[in-house]
Legacy VTK file of the C-alpha trace (Angstrom):
# vtk DataFile Version 3.0
C-alpha trace
ASCII
DATASET POLYDATA
POINTS 482 float
65.578 -33.210 9.920
62.471 -32.759 12.095
62.936 -28.974 11.963
62.267 -29.062 8.216
58.894 -30.598 8.831
57.709 -28.672 11.867
54.041 -27.846 11.552
52.417 -24.522 12.390
49.949 -25.158 15.276
46.331 -24.395 14.428
45.965 -22.497 17.675
48.649 -20.093 16.452
46.912 -19.659 13.076
43.563 -18.982 14.760
45.306 -16.357 17.026
46.805 -14.607 13.964
43.432 -14.635 12.288
41.734 -12.967 15.207
44.425 -10.316 15.744
42.476 -7.633 13.914
44.429 -4.686 15.444
47.759 -5.674 13.868
46.524 -7.725 10.983
44.934 -7.004 7.645
41.616 -5.198 7.578
38.493 -7.340 7.213
36.445 -5.650 4.507
35.415 -8.292 1.927
31.927 -9.858 1.762
30.930 -13.051 -0.031
29.845 -11.028 -3.045
33.180 -9.286 -3.089
35.027 -12.591 -2.953
32.952 -14.055 -5.811
33.679 -10.948 -7.828
37.398 -11.274 -6.905
37.392 -14.861 -8.214
35.542 -13.956 -11.476
37.953 -11.043 -11.855
40.909 -13.468 -11.932
39.209 -16.273 -13.967
37.684 -14.274 -16.823
40.621 -12.824 -18.721
43.473 -14.199 -20.684
42.086 -17.687 -20.731
38.790 -16.665 -22.295
39.951 -13.882 -24.587
43.272 -15.154 -25.879
44.161 -18.717 -24.806
40.849 -20.099 -25.995
41.770 -19.396 -29.622
45.308 -20.676 -29.215
44.186 -23.946 -27.595
41.576 -24.411 -30.332
44.019 -23.768 -33.181
46.964 -25.712 -31.826
45.575 -28.430 -29.605
41.871 -29.241 -29.382
39.976 -27.742 -32.297
36.251 -26.988 -31.578
36.532 -29.468 -28.710
38.337 -26.774 -26.747
35.007 -26.643 -24.952
35.810 -30.147 -23.588
39.270 -28.928 -22.619
37.572 -26.374 -20.421
35.393 -29.010 -18.934
38.434 -31.194 -18.145
40.151 -28.211 -16.551
37.022 -27.290 -14.557
36.631 -30.814 -13.219
40.197 -30.687 -11.924
39.509 -27.286 -10.418
36.234 -28.468 -8.897
37.922 -31.161 -6.848
40.765 -28.875 -5.845
38.234 -26.097 -5.149
36.396 -28.255 -2.655
39.646 -28.862 -0.823
40.484 -25.123 -0.923
37.024 -24.329 0.449
37.485 -26.697 3.435
40.851 -25.164 4.294
39.723 -21.584 3.758
36.716 -22.031 6.049
38.881 -23.838 8.691
42.046 -21.691 8.487
40.966 -18.160 7.490
44.511 -16.786 7.114
46.134 -14.932 4.215
48.565 -17.102 2.260
46.449 -19.646 0.550
48.089 -23.046 -0.119
51.247 -21.889 1.626
49.406 -21.521 4.959
47.492 -24.758 4.466
50.728 -26.678 3.741
52.469 -25.165 6.807
49.735 -26.503 8.997
49.548 -29.953 7.456
52.846 -30.970 5.932
55.461 -28.814 7.634
57.662 -25.842 7.000
59.835 -27.209 4.195
56.904 -28.115 1.930
55.171 -24.892 2.920
58.214 -22.936 1.620
58.165 -24.943 -1.626
54.542 -24.124 -2.270
54.870 -20.536 -1.096
57.833 -20.006 -3.473
55.756 -21.669 -6.257
52.850 -19.358 -5.595
55.133 -16.262 -5.801
56.153 -17.483 -9.304
52.569 -18.234 -10.268
51.109 -14.831 -9.353
54.092 -12.738 -10.446
54.314 -14.292 -13.875
50.579 -14.432 -14.137
50.406 -10.673 -13.647
53.284 -10.094 -16.021
51.773 -12.327 -18.725
48.420 -10.612 -18.646
50.002 -7.094 -18.538
51.745 -7.910 -21.803
48.495 -9.032 -23.441
46.775 -5.936 -21.975
49.396 -3.797 -23.758
48.755 -5.572 -27.135
44.992 -5.061 -26.869
45.424 -1.350 -25.833
47.466 -0.853 -28.982
44.663 -2.384 -31.123
42.037 -0.273 -29.293
43.929 2.973 -29.862
44.678 2.226 -33.553
40.985 2.373 -34.233
41.086 6.063 -33.230
44.340 6.753 -35.162
46.372 6.920 -31.987
49.619 5.105 -32.560
51.984 4.370 -29.740
55.741 4.069 -30.616
56.175 0.370 -31.578
59.537 0.144 -29.844
57.732 0.936 -26.518
55.078 -1.791 -26.890
57.337 -4.857 -27.140
60.207 -6.501 -25.368
63.827 -6.368 -26.723
63.348 -10.035 -27.896
60.315 -9.290 -30.101
59.846 -7.579 -33.447
56.818 -5.438 -34.384
55.397 -5.317 -37.875
54.613 -1.716 -38.970
51.684 -0.669 -41.193
54.055 -0.397 -44.144
55.259 -3.930 -43.689
58.618 -3.049 -42.175
59.704 -4.447 -38.740
61.304 -2.855 -35.695
62.731 -4.416 -32.612
61.155 -3.563 -29.257
62.935 -1.733 -26.428
60.419 -2.240 -23.605
56.740 -2.759 -23.129
55.859 0.494 -21.489
52.034 0.069 -21.275
52.532 -3.196 -19.390
54.749 -1.384 -16.915
52.298 1.459 -16.411
49.285 -0.720 -15.741
51.228 -2.776 -13.132
52.370 0.364 -11.383
48.887 1.920 -11.348
47.228 -1.176 -9.961
49.972 -1.758 -7.384
49.432 1.842 -6.057
45.679 1.100 -5.885
46.358 -2.011 -3.852
48.501 -0.040 -1.421
45.638 2.416 -1.042
43.417 -0.286 0.280
41.743 -3.705 -0.394
38.196 -2.323 -0.159
38.951 0.282 -2.857
40.585 -2.365 -5.055
37.567 -4.646 -4.633
35.279 -1.827 -5.613
37.157 -1.221 -8.841
37.362 -4.989 -9.470
33.610 -5.300 -9.042
32.924 -2.634 -11.645
35.381 -4.209 -14.121
33.903 -7.659 -13.561
30.424 -6.347 -14.231
31.534 -4.758 -17.485
33.323 -7.773 -18.927
30.578 -10.236 -17.860
27.983 -8.082 -19.652
30.079 -8.094 -22.805
30.676 -11.812 -22.574
26.923 -12.384 -22.347
26.333 -10.035 -25.291
28.910 -11.913 -27.379
27.241 -15.256 -26.584
23.782 -13.841 -27.302
24.520 -12.142 -30.634
26.891 -14.879 -31.869
24.613 -17.862 -31.066
22.299 -17.166 -33.967
25.169 -16.906 -36.493
27.001 -20.184 -35.652
27.987 -22.211 -38.692
27.606 -25.929 -37.827
30.197 -26.815 -40.381
32.847 -25.250 -38.184
32.277 -28.054 -35.606
33.186 -30.773 -38.225
35.363 -32.521 -37.136
34.641 -31.688 -33.438
37.780 -33.486 -32.327
40.370 -33.201 -35.145
42.539 -36.279 -35.790
45.901 -36.351 -33.976
48.783 -35.175 -36.188
51.139 -37.843 -34.823
52.539 -35.529 -32.196
51.404 -35.627 -28.552
49.132 -32.672 -27.762
48.314 -31.786 -31.342
44.639 -32.678 -31.544
43.000 -36.020 -30.783
42.519 -37.077 -27.203
46.018 -35.870 -26.145
45.134 -32.469 -27.596
42.185 -32.220 -25.343
44.466 -32.604 -22.305
47.156 -30.329 -23.693
44.465 -27.774 -24.369
43.158 -28.134 -20.860
46.690 -27.664 -19.489
47.083 -24.533 -21.669
43.832 -22.898 -20.682
44.320 -23.841 -16.982
45.986 -20.461 -16.639
42.511 -19.036 -16.538
41.303 -21.139 -13.623
43.439 -19.629 -10.864
40.806 -17.164 -9.769
39.452 -19.187 -6.839
43.019 -19.862 -5.738
43.478 -16.054 -5.579
40.280 -15.773 -3.524
41.880 -17.996 -0.796
44.767 -15.515 -0.393
42.352 -12.897 0.812
40.856 -15.116 3.624
42.219 -12.840 6.315
40.365 -9.846 4.786
36.938 -11.528 4.648
34.356 -10.283 7.045
32.971 -13.823 7.738
35.514 -16.181 6.273
33.979 -19.423 7.502
30.819 -18.699 5.492
32.068 -16.449 2.736
35.207 -18.258 1.574
33.538 -21.389 0.354
30.906 -19.182 -1.481
33.643 -17.046 -3.016
35.767 -20.120 -4.133
33.089 -22.425 -5.474
30.723 -19.684 -6.690
33.249 -17.983 -8.869
34.414 -21.284 -10.321
30.899 -22.454 -11.227
29.891 -19.088 -12.821
33.025 -18.923 -14.865
33.021 -22.504 -16.036
29.533 -22.024 -17.519
30.594 -18.796 -19.230
33.784 -20.416 -20.550
32.044 -23.324 -22.196
29.360 -21.159 -23.821
31.831 -18.528 -25.000
34.264 -21.134 -26.505
31.318 -22.973 -28.199
30.144 -19.770 -29.866
33.593 -18.577 -30.871
34.607 -21.853 -32.559
31.189 -21.936 -34.242
31.468 -18.430 -35.705
34.982 -19.087 -37.247
36.912 -22.208 -38.150
39.396 -23.071 -35.444
42.279 -22.872 -37.927
41.681 -19.111 -38.330
42.703 -18.527 -34.715
46.355 -19.755 -35.206
48.923 -17.217 -33.993
46.150 -14.678 -33.405
46.341 -12.384 -30.378
42.713 -11.430 -30.793
40.643 -14.497 -31.719
37.477 -12.889 -30.399
37.762 -10.114 -32.911
38.014 -12.731 -35.737
34.921 -14.452 -34.558
32.733 -11.353 -34.054
33.755 -10.210 -37.610
31.758 -13.256 -38.886
28.525 -11.665 -37.656
26.662 -8.515 -38.825
27.781 -6.908 -35.580
31.403 -6.201 -36.487
31.005 -2.809 -34.807
31.050 -4.756 -31.513
34.865 -5.372 -31.981
35.765 -2.179 -30.122
33.391 -2.987 -27.313
34.848 -6.496 -27.122
38.419 -5.131 -26.967
37.291 -2.666 -24.271
35.881 -5.560 -22.260
39.155 -7.478 -22.705
41.104 -4.504 -21.353
38.741 -4.390 -18.382
39.038 -8.158 -17.916
42.797 -8.060 -18.051
42.938 -5.195 -15.647
40.973 -7.139 -13.024
43.137 -10.239 -13.508
46.306 -8.232 -12.934
44.736 -6.641 -9.857
43.911 -9.993 -8.319
47.329 -11.488 -9.177
49.111 -8.620 -7.553
46.876 -8.934 -4.534
47.535 -12.683 -4.263
51.365 -12.518 -4.536
51.677 -9.755 -1.949
49.494 -11.695 0.581
51.569 -14.837 0.155
54.777 -12.847 0.800
53.057 -11.206 3.778
52.350 -14.599 5.332
55.843 -15.971 4.652
57.343 -12.887 6.159
55.212 -13.139 9.303
56.646 -16.624 9.810
60.183 -15.358 9.560
60.893 -17.187 6.234
61.287 -13.833 4.510
62.578 -10.493 5.901
60.090 -8.903 8.275
59.820 -5.768 6.167
57.469 -7.567 3.881
54.868 -8.118 6.634
54.862 -4.492 7.760
51.380 -3.070 7.343
50.723 0.569 6.374
49.605 2.511 9.355
46.752 4.187 7.582
45.730 1.818 4.813
46.405 -1.449 6.655
47.915 -3.059 3.615
51.303 -4.836 3.167
52.649 -1.970 1.169
56.291 -2.976 1.041
55.449 -6.273 -0.446
53.260 -4.447 -2.967
56.166 -2.181 -3.897
58.586 -5.133 -4.281
56.303 -6.942 -6.698
55.452 -3.740 -8.559
59.146 -3.580 -9.483
59.608 -7.338 -10.011
56.552 -7.824 -12.120
57.120 -4.640 -14.096
60.520 -5.946 -15.162
59.000 -9.128 -16.552
56.244 -7.217 -18.296
58.732 -4.758 -19.857
61.446 -7.136 -21.058
60.201 -10.764 -21.332
58.120 -12.163 -24.195
54.677 -13.441 -23.282
55.164 -16.958 -24.661
57.982 -17.698 -22.160
55.925 -17.119 -19.041
52.379 -18.308 -19.870
52.800 -22.062 -19.341
54.830 -21.453 -16.170
51.678 -20.041 -14.529
49.725 -23.202 -15.306
52.230 -25.682 -13.947
52.698 -23.611 -10.780
48.896 -23.473 -10.240
48.532 -27.243 -10.766
51.344 -27.986 -8.370
49.662 -25.820 -5.659
46.358 -27.664 -6.259
48.083 -31.032 -5.747
49.457 -30.097 -2.344
46.167 -28.676 -1.193
44.375 -31.880 -2.053
47.076 -33.883 -0.129
46.734 -31.509 2.783
42.989 -32.203 3.247
43.751 -35.930 3.486
46.478 -35.303 6.041
44.379 -32.933 8.165
41.473 -35.383 8.321
43.962 -37.900 9.913
45.920 -35.459 12.187
43.171 -33.062 13.248
39.827 -34.768 12.737
38.045 -32.733 15.474
38.865 -29.186 14.313
35.628 -27.398 13.383
35.123 -27.142 9.645
32.336 -24.843 8.370
32.636 -26.614 5.041
33.725 -30.276 4.568
34.847 -31.971 1.417
32.629 -34.969 0.755
33.917 -38.522 0.257
37.437 -38.019 1.603
39.920 -39.400 0.503
38.256 -40.164 -2.840
37.583 -36.549 -3.931
41.100 -35.229 -3.046
42.750 -38.267 -4.777
40.773 -37.624 -7.957
41.807 -34.010 -7.799
45.488 -35.018 -7.457
45.269 -37.489 -10.391
43.701 -34.889 -12.759
46.111 -32.154 -11.767
49.152 -34.436 -12.262
47.829 -35.603 -15.618
47.500 -31.980 -16.759
50.989 -31.176 -15.516
52.314 -34.177 -17.471
50.676 -32.706 -20.638
52.845 -29.594 -20.475
56.112 -29.278 -22.486
59.461 -30.384 -21.019
60.936 -26.845 -21.063
58.103 -25.721 -18.702
59.240 -28.375 -16.248
62.844 -27.324 -16.569
61.958 -23.651 -15.800
59.977 -24.766 -12.779
62.934 -26.800 -11.645
65.266 -23.803 -11.993
62.913 -21.530 -9.998
62.541 -24.160 -7.252
66.396 -24.555 -7.200
66.671 -20.855 -6.452
64.045 -21.200 -3.799
65.946 -23.981 -2.110
69.080 -21.814 -1.968
67.204 -18.952 -0.323
65.524 -21.357 2.198
68.700 -23.001 3.371
70.667 -19.753 3.292
68.112 -17.560 5.056
64.664 -18.898 5.804
65.597 -21.987 7.740
67.741 -19.908 10.164
65.143 -17.150 10.627
62.010 -19.265 10.972
60.089 -18.208 14.076
58.607 -21.696 14.453
61.889 -23.545 13.804
63.799 -21.345 16.344
61.389 -22.315 19.062
62.559 -25.933 18.801
LINES 1 483
482 0 1 2 3 4 5 6 7 8 9 10 11 12 13 14 15 16 17 18 19 20 21 22 23 24 25 26 27 28 29 30 31 32 33 34 35 36 37 38 39 40 41 42 43 44 45 46 47 48 49 50 51 52 53 54 55 56 57 58 59 60 61 62 63 64 65 66 67 68 69 70 71 72 73 74 75 76 77 78 79 80 81 82 83 84 85 86 87 88 89 90 91 92 93 94 95 96 97 98 99 100 101 102 103 104 105 106 107 108 109 110 111 112 113 114 115 116 117 118 119 120 121 122 123 124 125 126 127 128 129 130 131 132 133 134 135 136 137 138 139 140 141 142 143 144 145 146 147 148 149 150 151 152 153 154 155 156 157 158 159 160 161 162 163 164 165 166 167 168 169 170 171 172 173 174 175 176 177 178 179 180 181 182 183 184 185 186 187 188 189 190 191 192 193 194 195 196 197 198 199 200 201 202 203 204 205 206 207 208 209 210 211 212 213 214 215 216 217 218 219 220 221 222 223 224 225 226 227 228 229 230 231 232 233 234 235 236 237 238 239 240 241 242 243 244 245 246 247 248 249 250 251 252 253 254 255 256 257 258 259 260 261 262 263 264 265 266 267 268 269 270 271 272 273 274 275 276 277 278 279 280 281 282 283 284 285 286 287 288 289 290 291 292 293 294 295 296 297 298 299 300 301 302 303 304 305 306 307 308 309 310 311 312 313 314 315 316 317 318 319 320 321 322 323 324 325 326 327 328 329 330 331 332 333 334 335 336 337 338 339 340 341 342 343 344 345 346 347 348 349 350 351 352 353 354 355 356 357 358 359 360 361 362 363 364 365 366 367 368 369 370 371 372 373 374 375 376 377 378 379 380 381 382 383 384 385 386 387 388 389 390 391 392 393 394 395 396 397 398 399 400 401 402 403 404 405 406 407 408 409 410 411 412 413 414 415 416 417 418 419 420 421 422 423 424 425 426 427 428 429 430 431 432 433 434 435 436 437 438 439 440 441 442 443 444 445 446 447 448 449 450 451 452 453 454 455 456 457 458 459 460 461 462 463 464 465 466 467 468 469 470 471 472 473 474 475 476 477 478 479 480 481
């Protein structure tokens, strides 16, 4: 039984981090990491899920849902920052769990992260496709409806007729394009991400600025709509269900931690990247949601894939709709990029440890990127983007993220007891109080999600256990040394 809980020695982690000849290329600065985090955070949560959470769960108080989600993220983010500055290795929560709670729990969280990032990228690619269709319609460019939806969805045509989708081809193409860019190099990917982040942040600020003066105070009444009698549908429970729904958008700083081994000065830059991106995006989220629900009544956002377009139409600046959609496309592109980066780095770390075939930790001789892992996830994520409806995978990302946050918070408490003397460039204040609060908030948000989301998580974890005991346990480099 002890083999299941064997811990990876910190000395070995530090050795892997310093092995620059064989490892990943260190090319990311603190600014790049902040942009990487913003690139993942500002996207589906702001441009789509805000309207859905307002219409179905929290009403105008969706701003408070963002605050609740941000508080949970802040406590978890502090724990991530301590680990990332202490253990600057690719792999995020997987690596931290391996060093603190042993191999079996590390496998659980690593497998969970694979699900989180893969389905996150697939979810956003589907929304990206929907917005691309809207953008091109404005210029009388009409893509075949059957090639913009999954086989389980119907598309309403301009004449009112409906057709059944075959596959979501734009979603597939954007995943392939960004995967090839990641294979080309992290620095090049970070450069593109920086440009996309700058574009969407500018448009977000423009939306807030032009919309602020046209807010109708009547749209905030009632600010917290009365509960309908069903848990999660408005009232206080609606605030927490809304926070759990929009939590999808807060995984940016988690993705930053997966790039720790590619940071030039990880001990200084990782805390800046994690906490800086979280702080900037939380402020933008609250302001954006406040303006959007002030421009249009929250009931108008129900079942809308483009709530921002509805809100901007309430102002004299309706011509901004195309610019907003363009920013959304840019935002979604950067989110997909960061998700694909994160999942390949987690697989890279698991492969280095022998828990997955070594082919996934092979680095390209020229580009120094884990190209085979990129290719695997290009195929895997493309299949989800092409054939699975978006509503099935969205909440799975949130529950996977929250689960990862819980284990990282637990890990900080454990490490303070087992390795109190290890140098920490950044230390979480008030341990164990801060990590415990983070655990409680994340568990509360997980409990707010529907039962079917828990069942899908259980099914995915069941598959992971089969793989672990059939392959990973027998090929573990650390376990085989025992």
